[in-house]
Each structure stands twice: as structure tokens, then as C-alpha cells.
N, C-alpha and C positions, 0 to 999 in steps of 0.2 A: 504494500500500500504506500503510495507516494504522499508527500506532504501536501500536494495539491488536492488529493482526495480527502485528506483529513480536514483541510480548510473548508472544502465544499460541504462536508458533513456538519461541521461546526456552524457554518453559515445557515444551513438548513435548520439546524436545531434552534438557532436564535430566531429565525423567522417563525417557526412553529410556536415557540414560546410567546412571541409577540401576538400571533394569531389567537392563541389560547387566552391570553390575559386581556386583550383589548376590549372585548365585549363586556367583561366583568368589571372593568375599570371605567369605561366611558359612560355606562348607564348611571352609576352613582355620581359621577362628575356632573353630568347634565342635571340630574335631580337635585344635587346640592346647590348648583348655580341657580336653578329656578326657586328653590326654597330660600336661598339667601336674598334673592331679589324681592321675593314676597315679604320677607322679614324687614328688608330695608324700606319698602314702600309703606308697610303698616306699622313700622317702628316697634315690632315685637322682638325682643332680644332674649329668646329662650333657647338654650343650647340643645334641649331635648327635642325641640320641634323638628330639627333636621334629621334625626336618627331614623324615624319610621319611613319617610319617603325614600331615603337612601337604601334601607333594608329591602323595601318592596321593589325598588328598581333593580337591585342586585339579584333578588330572587326571580324576578321576571326575565331579566337578561339571561340568567342561568337556565331557566326553563326553555326559553325560545332559542337560545344559542346552543343548547345541549347536543342536538344531533350534529351540528357543525363541529363542535368541539370534539365529540367522540370520533367522528369521521376523520378529522384532521390528525388526531393523535393516533388512530388506527393506521392511517396511511403512512405516517412517519415511522411507527414501530415496524410495519411491514417492510418499508424501505431499509431501515437500519438493520433489522435481523437478516434480510436478504443479503445485504452487504457483508454482514458478519459471517454468514455461511460461505460467501465467496472468498473472504480472506482466510478463513479456516481451512478451505479446501486447497490452498496453495502450498 
């Protein structure tokens, strides 16, 4: 296995990590921004008010992005294990 192959697999791993984390981080970010704007407009300064919308947004993102996340992780694992078999066969 050449160093170019290792760099390519590491690059793929970083992209898969980004794809897996993005939906679960962007949803609470948008929810938190909307809640903060609502608090600023109404001048309600309660720290616990932003927790429930973020939790609900994260759970909804996990529910709707679940098939995409499992397919992405499955494809990556299949690719990685196939490459591992090829390296072990040499």
C-alpha cells in the first residue's frame, strides 16, 4: 500500500465524518439562532428556553437523516474492509 492510498483513505474518512456530523450539528444551530432571535425580540432572557427546541431539532434531524447516515457509514465500512482484504491478500 502506497502513501498515496493511505492519504486517499484518510481523506475519505474525514469526508465521511463531516457527512455524519453535519446534519446533527446544523439543525440545533439553526434552532438556536431562531430561539435567540425570538428571545432578543421579546427580551426574555431565560437560559432554559433554548434547550427544548435544540433537543427537538436534534432528534428530528437524527430521525430524518438516519437512513442517510447509516447508508453513508455502511458504504464507507464496505469500502474500507474491501481495501483491507486487498492489502491482506498481498
